[in-house]
C-alpha positions in Angstrom: 112.9 109.6 67.0 115.1 107.1 65.2 118.0 105.8 67.3 120.9 103.7 66.2 121.4 101.2 69.0 124.4 99.2 70.0 123.6 95.6 70.9 125.2 94.5 74.2 125.3 91.2 76.0 125.4 90.3 79.7 125.9 87.2 81.7 123.1 86.9 84.3 125.1 84.9 86.9 128.1 87.2 87.3 128.4 89.3 90.4 127.0 92.9 90.7 130.6 94.1 91.0 131.5 92.5 87.7 128.4 94.0 86.0 129.6 97.4 87.2 133.1 96.8 85.8 131.7 96.0 82.4 129.3 99.0 82.3 129.0 101.7 79.7 128.1 104.9 81.6 126.9 108.2 80.3 127.5 111.1 82.6 126.4 114.7 82.2 127.9 117.6 84.0 126.2 121.0 84.0 127.7 124.5 83.7 128.1 125.0 87.5 130.0 121.7 87.8 132.7 122.9 85.3 132.5 126.6 85.9 136.2 127.1 86.7 139.6 125.2 86.6 139.2 123.9 90.1 135.8 122.3 89.4 137.0 121.0 86.0 139.8 119.2 87.8 137.4 117.8 90.4 135.0 116.5 87.7 138.0 115.0 85.8 139.0 113.1 89.0 135.4 111.8 89.4 135.4 110.6 85.8 138.8 109.1 86.3 137.6 107.0 89.2 134.7 105.6 87.2 137.0 104.9 84.2 139.7 103.1 86.3 137.0 100.8 87.7 136.9 99.3 84.1 133.9 101.2 82.7 133.5 102.7 79.3 132.6 106.4 79.9 130.9 109.0 77.7 130.6 112.4 79.2 128.3 115.2 78.1 129.2 118.7 79.2 127.4 122.1 79.3 129.0 125.5 78.8 130.9 126.8 81.8 129.0 128.9 84.4 127.4 131.9 82.8 129.1 131.5 79.4 125.9 131.1 77.5 124.4 134.3 79.1 127.5 136.2 78.3 127.4 135.1 74.6 123.8 136.2 74.4 124.7 139.5 75.9 127.4 140.0 73.3 125.0 139.2 70.5 122.5 141.7 71.8 125.2 144.4 71.8 125.6 143.8 68.1 121.9 143.5 67.2 118.6 143.2 69.0 117.3 140.8 66.3 120.0 138.2 65.6 119.1 135.4 63.3 118.5 132.0 64.9 121.1 130.4 62.7 123.9 132.7 63.8 122.8 132.5 67.4 123.2 128.7 67.2 126.7 129.1 65.7 127.6 131.5 68.5 126.1 129.6 71.5 127.6 126.3 70.4 131.1 127.6 71.1 130.4 127.6 74.9 130.2 123.8 75.0 133.1 123.5 72.6 135.3 125.3 75.2 134.1 123.0 78.0 134.7 119.7 76.2 138.2 120.7 75.2 139.2 121.9 78.6 137.8 118.8 80.3 139.6 116.5 77.8 142.8 118.4 78.7 142.2 117.9 82.4 141.6 114.2 81.9 144.7 113.7 79.8 146.7 115.6 82.4 145.9 113.0 85.0 146.7 110.1 82.7 143.2 109.3 81.3 143.0 109.1 77.5 140.1 111.4 76.5 138.9 112.9 73.2 136.4 115.8 72.8 133.7 115.8 70.1 131.2 118.4 69.1 127.6 117.5 68.4 128.1 117.4 64.7 131.3 115.4 64.9 129.4 112.8 66.9 126.5 112.7 64.5 123.6 114.2 66.5 121.1 115.0 63.8 118.3 117.4 64.5 115.5 119.2 62.7 116.1 122.7 61.5 114.3 124.7 64.3 117.1 127.0 65.4 117.6 127.6 69.1 114.9 124.9 69.9 115.8 121.9 67.7 114.8 118.3 68.4 117.0 115.3 68.0 116.0 113.1 65.1 118.8 110.6 65.0 122.0 109.7 66.8 125.0 108.0 65.1 127.1 106.0 67.4 129.9 104.7 65.2 132.5 107.3 66.1 131.8 107.1 69.8 132.0 103.3 69.8 135.3 103.4 67.8 136.8 105.6 70.4 135.5 103.6 73.4 137.0 100.4 71.8 140.3 102.2 71.7 140.0 102.8 75.5 139.3 106.5 75.3 136.9 108.5 77.4 134.6 110.4 75.0 133.7 114.0 75.9 130.6 115.2 74.0 129.4 118.8 73.7 125.8 119.0 75.0 123.0 121.2 73.7 123.9 121.0 70.0 123.6 119.1 66.8 123.4 119.6 63.0 120.5 119.7 60.6 120.2 118.1 57.2 121.8 121.1 55.6 124.8 120.8 58.0 123.8 123.9 59.9 124.7 124.0 63.6 121.6 123.8 65.8 121.0 124.1 69.5 118.4 122.3 71.6 117.1 125.1 73.8 118.3 126.0 77.3 119.0 122.9 79.4 119.4 120.8 76.2 122.6 119.1 77.5 120.3 116.8 79.6 118.6 115.8 76.4 121.9 115.1 74.7 122.9 112.8 77.5 119.6 110.8 77.4 119.7 110.5 73.6 123.3 109.2 73.8 122.4 106.8 76.6 119.5 105.4 74.6 121.5 105.2 71.4 124.4 103.5 73.1 122.2 101.2 75.2 124.1 102.5 78.2 123.9 100.8 81.6 123.7 104.0 83.5 122.8 107.6 82.7 123.9 110.0 85.5 123.0 113.7 85.6 125.3 115.6 87.8 124.2 119.0 89.2 125.0 121.3 92.1 122.3 119.7 94.3 122.1 116.1 95.7 119.1 115.0 93.8 115.4 115.9 93.3 113.8 117.6 96.3 110.3 118.4 97.2 111.3 122.0 96.7 114.5 124.0 95.9 116.5 123.4 99.2 118.0 126.9 98.7 114.6 128.4 99.2 113.0 125.8 101.5 115.6 124.4 104.0 113.2 121.7 105.2 112.8 120.3 101.6 113.0 116.5 101.5 115.2 114.7 99.0 113.2 112.1 97.0 114.9 108.7 96.7 112.9 108.1 93.5 110.3 109.8 91.3 108.3 108.7 88.3 108.9 110.0 84.8 105.4 111.5 84.9 105.9 113.5 88.1 109.4 114.6 87.1 108.2 115.7 83.7 105.6 118.0 85.3 108.1 119.4 87.8 110.6 120.1 85.0 108.0 121.8 82.8 106.7 123.9 85.7 110.1 125.4 86.6 112.2 122.9 88.5 115.7 123.4 87.1 117.2 120.1 88.0 116.3 118.4 84.7 115.3 119.7 81.3 111.7 118.7 80.4 112.6 117.3 77.0 115.2 115.0 78.6 112.6 113.5 80.9 110.2 113.1 78.0 112.8 111.3 76.0 113.9 109.2 79.0 110.3 108.1 79.5 109.9 107.3 75.8 113.1 105.2 75.6 112.9 103.9 79.2 116.3 105.3 80.1 116.7 105.3 83.9 118.2 108.5 85.1 120.1 109.2 88.3 120.3 112.8 89.5 123.1 113.5 91.9 125.6 116.1 93.0 129.0 116.6 91.3 130.3 118.1 94.6 129.5 115.3 97.1 129.3 111.5 97.2 125.7 111.5 98.5 123.2 109.1 96.9 120.9 110.8 94.4 117.4 110.4 93.0 116.4 107.8 90.6 114.0 108.9 87.8 112.3 105.9 86.3 108.9 104.4 85.4 107.6 103.3 88.7 103.8 103.2 88.7 101.8 106.0 90.3 100.7 105.2 93.9 97.7 106.7 95.7 97.0 110.5 95.4 100.1 112.3 96.6 102.1 115.5 96.5 105.7 115.2 95.2 107.0 118.7 94.9 106.6 122.5 94.7 108.1 124.4 91.8 108.3 128.1 90.7 108.5 129.4 87.2 109.8 133.0 87.2 110.0 133.1 83.4 106.2 133.5 82.8 104.7 136.4 80.8 101.1 137.3 81.3 99.0 138.7 78.4 95.7 140.4 78.7 93.8 140.9 75.4 90.7 143.1 75.4 88.1 143.7 72.6 88.7 140.2 71.2 85.8 138.1 69.9 85.4 134.5 70.8 86.2 133.6 67.2 89.4 135.6 67.0 90.5 134.2 70.4 90.0 130.7 69.1 91.9 131.3 65.9 94.7 133.1 67.9 95.1 130.2 70.3 95.0 127.6 67.6 97.9 129.4 65.8 99.9 129.5 69.0 99.5 125.7 69.4 100.5 125.2 65.7 103.7 127.1 66.5 104.5 124.8 69.5 103.4 127.4 72.1 101.2 126.1 74.9 99.5 128.9 76.7 98.7 128.2 80.4 96.3 129.6 83.0 94.0 130.7 80.2 90.7 132.4 81.2 88.1 134.8 79.8 87.2 137.0 82.8 84.6 138.9 80.8 83.1 139.1 77.3 85.7 139.9 74.7 88.7 139.4 77.0 91.4 136.8 77.1 94.1 136.2 79.7 96.9 133.6 79.4 100.5 133.0 80.4 103.5 131.7 78.4 107.2 131.2 79.1 109.3 134.2 78.2 111.1 132.0 75.7 108.0 132.2 73.5 107.7 136.0 73.7 108.8 136.6 70.0 106.4 133.9 68.7 103.4 135.3 70.7 104.0 138.9 69.7 104.6 137.9 66.1 101.3 136.1 66.1 99.5 139.0 67.7 100.8 141.4 65.1 99.8 139.0 62.2 96.2 139.0 63.6 96.0 142.7 64.2 95.8 142.2 68.0 97.7 143.9 70.7 98.7 143.1 74.3 101.7 144.0 76.3 103.7 141.3 78.1 103.3 141.6 81.9 106.5 140.5 83.5 105.4 140.9 87.2 104.2 137.3 87.7 105.5 133.9 88.6 103.7 130.5 88.4 104.0 128.4 91.6 102.9 124.8 91.2 102.1 121.8 93.5 103.1 118.7 91.5 101.9 115.2 92.3 99.7 112.2 91.3 95.9 112.3 91.2 95.8 115.7 92.9 92.2 116.2 91.7 91.2 113.3 93.9 92.5 114.9 97.1 89.5 116.6 98.8 89.4 120.4 98.6 93.1 120.5 97.6 92.7 123.7 95.6 90.9 125.5 98.4 93.6 124.4 100.8 96.3 125.8 98.5 94.6 129.1 98.1 93.8 129.3 101.8 97.4 128.8 102.7 98.4 131.7 100.4 95.7 133.9 101.9 96.9 133.1 105.5 100.4 134.0 104.4 99.2 137.3 103.1 100.3 136.5 99.5 98.1 137.9 96.7 97.3 135.5 93.8 95.7 135.6 90.4 94.6 132.8 88.1 94.8 129.2 89.3 94.2 125.8 87.8 93.8 122.2 89.1 94.5 119.1 87.1 95.4 115.5 87.7 99.1 116.2 88.2 99.4 119.8 89.2 97.8 122.7 90.9 99.2 126.0 89.6 98.7 129.5 90.9 99.9 132.9 89.5 101.6 135.0 92.1 103.5 138.3 92.1 107.1 137.5 91.0 108.6 139.1 94.1 106.5 136.8 96.3 107.4 133.5 94.5 109.9 132.3 97.1 107.4 133.1 99.9 104.7 131.3 98.0 106.9 128.2 97.5 107.5 128.1 101.3 103.8 128.4 102.0 102.7 125.7 99.7 105.5 123.4 100.9 103.8 123.5 104.3 100.7 122.1 102.5 102.8 119.4 100.9 104.4 118.4 104.2 101.0 118.0 105.9 99.9 115.6 103.1 103.2 113.6 103.3 102.9 113.0 107.1 
C-alpha cells in the first residue's frame, strides 16, 4: 500500500502536556456511537473537548445504527442479485448521512467542521466492489482544512477506484479507513471508539466476568478480529501492524481507559481471549476425488476465500467452513466445477486465542473436555500456534464461549 505521509517535527524536551496540545488525532466512531441525535451530540461534545485542547482532529464515522442493514434490505426488495457496483453506490450513502449530521452538530456548538466523503478525501482503492482494499491515500485536502482550523469529518468504509467508481471496504471497513488516514497523516494518536470500554477476554455482554485487557499485541488482536471479535475489523489491525500505527480502543459512552493495540512482543504461552463467529457456513461435499478437491480449494484461495476447519472424514468427502460473506463465491466455484453442496447454517466457530497455544500441554483436550462437561456437542476442531477453534451448534455458541472462558481464567491465574 502506497501512503502519502506528512512530515511532522517534535521537540523532545517539551512537556507531555505540550505534546498533547500539538497532537494530530484521528478518531473513529462506530454506528452505535452516532445512532441517534442524542448520541451524535454526545460525540460532538467529546470531539469538541479534544479540539479545544489545541489538537488537530480528523474524525472517521460509520453509518448510523442499522442503516447499512436497512439499505441492504431495500436492495433485496428490488432484486436478489444486485450488482456490486450499485450496492457500493447505495451503501456509501449511510456514511454520507453520518458525516453531514456530525459536522452540523459540531458547527452548532461552535466548532468549525467540514464533512468529506471517501472520494473527496482521495481514498483510492482497487476495483473489488464491496470488499475493496485501499491502495493510496491523498492527504492534501485534509491538511489544507486542518491548517484552516477545521475539524475534518471523513466518511468511513468507502473510496474510489481508478475509474472513479465508488467502492466500499467490506463490513467494519471504517476501522480500516481510520488506520489508513492515521498512517498517511502521521497522526500522533488513532482512537477507535465503540460501545464497549476496550478489548476484553470475551464479549462482556455474554461473559460478565470477562477481563478488560490493558494492552494486546497486533498478532493476538488480528486473530481475535478474524475469528469473530467485533471490536475491530481484521483488515484495520493488519494495516496497523504493517504501518506500526498504535491503536487505542475505548468507549464513546464513558471516560474509562481503553485497550492499547500495538507491537509488544509475545510473552510465554498464554490465552488472551475467546471469540465466537456466528457467520460461518459449513459445506459437506461427497463423491469428490482428491484431485477435484485440490483444484476446488486452490480456486477458492485464488478468489481470496480461506476455508477453515477443513477435513476429509472419509474417502471422496470434503468438509470445510467459510464466512457467510463468501457464500456467493463458494457456490459460484462449486457450480463452475460441477460440484454440489448445500450451505449448512446451523454452526458457529468458537475460538481460544493466544500465543504459543500449541506449547500448552494438552490444551486441545482441555478445551474439548470442558465442552463435554458442559453438555455442549461439537464438531470439527483445530489447534495452531495462535488459536484453538471448535465448531459448535450456533444456538450453543454463547454457552460455549462461557465454558471456554473458564478454561482461559484457569490459565490466567
